[in-house]
N, C-alpha and C positions, 0 to 999 in steps of 0.2 A: 122416182116420179114425182108431184109435185106437191106438198101437202097443204089441205086446203082445209078450214073449217071453221067451228064458232065455239067461243067463249062467254058465258054469264056471266059478269062482274058486277057486283051491286045492282046500278039501276038500268042498266043496257049490256046488249051482247056486244063482245070484239070479233072481228072477222079475220080472221088472217091468211095469209098464200104463204108460201116459204115453194119458190122455184130456184130451178137453174143449180141446183143440189149435186155436188162434184165432188169427190174426194182429190183431195190436191197433196197430199202426203201419209203415209204409213210408216211405221218404224218399226219391226219384229228385231229387236236387239240380241232375242232369247225364246230360239225355239225349236222345242226336240218334238221327235217321230220315233214311238218305240212299240213293237209291236208286245201283245198280252198274247201269248199262247194260246191256243184253242177257246179265243172269242171276239179280237180284233186289236183294232191298235189303239195307243194313248199319242194325242200329242196337247205341248202343254206349251203356251206363249206366254210368255213373262215379260212385265215394264216395256208394254207395248206403246204408240202412240200411234193418233189419228187426227188427220184437218181436213174438214167439211168447208167449202165457200158457201155461199149461198145468195139468191135476195129473198129479200120478204117485204112487206106492206102487212099494214092493218089498216079498219078501218071501224071507227065508231059512228055514232050517230052525231056524237061533239067534234072529231077531227077524224082525218086521216093520217097516213106515215107513212115512205117505202126509204126503201138501202141496200145496201150491200153487208153481210156480216158471215165469221168467221166461228167455225166452234172448235177446240182443241180439245181432245179429249187423250189424256196422258194417265199413266201409271194402270193399265190395262195388262189383266191376266185373267188370263183363260184355261183351261182345265177341260177337255173332251175326248171321250173313248164312242170311236164307230164298232159296229160288228159289221161281221158279214157271216153269209150262212157258210155252214161246215162242208154242204154235199155238193154236186159241180153238176145236178143238172140246171140247166137253163140259165141264161145271163146272169153274168158278177153284178149284187146289189152292194151297195153299203147304206146301215142306217146309222142316226144317232142315237144310241145307247143312254149319255147323260152328257151334261154340260155344264160347267160352273163360268160363270164371268165377276169379274169384281174392275171396278174403274176409280181408280181413289179422284183425280182433280178433272175439269171439266169447266176450262174456260169459252165463255163465250163475249163476241164483241159484235155490236150492233152499230152500223155507218151511216146516215142518215144521209138521202141525194143531198146534192147542193145545187 
């Protein structure tokens, strides 16, 4: 979905819109899944990266600007614990028990329309 909003800076508001958000690349060089006896599943992802492309525009009382942009997030580490019920009554369900995520680098490039 598009991201639209406004922020107050100094003497006025900045309205922004980020649209046409697309994930263009995902790298998972190190990922593992292991069973935790009696409790669920542990998912570990190491040194992952993600690239997103988008359109952007901003508007203030003085100017407006727009263009294309990319966001590259790297050195992403995720550890998640998923639990499953121990009884066999009803449909199987999975719930997120814990999740820890860190990212090392975020590179944002905004290009103006020409």
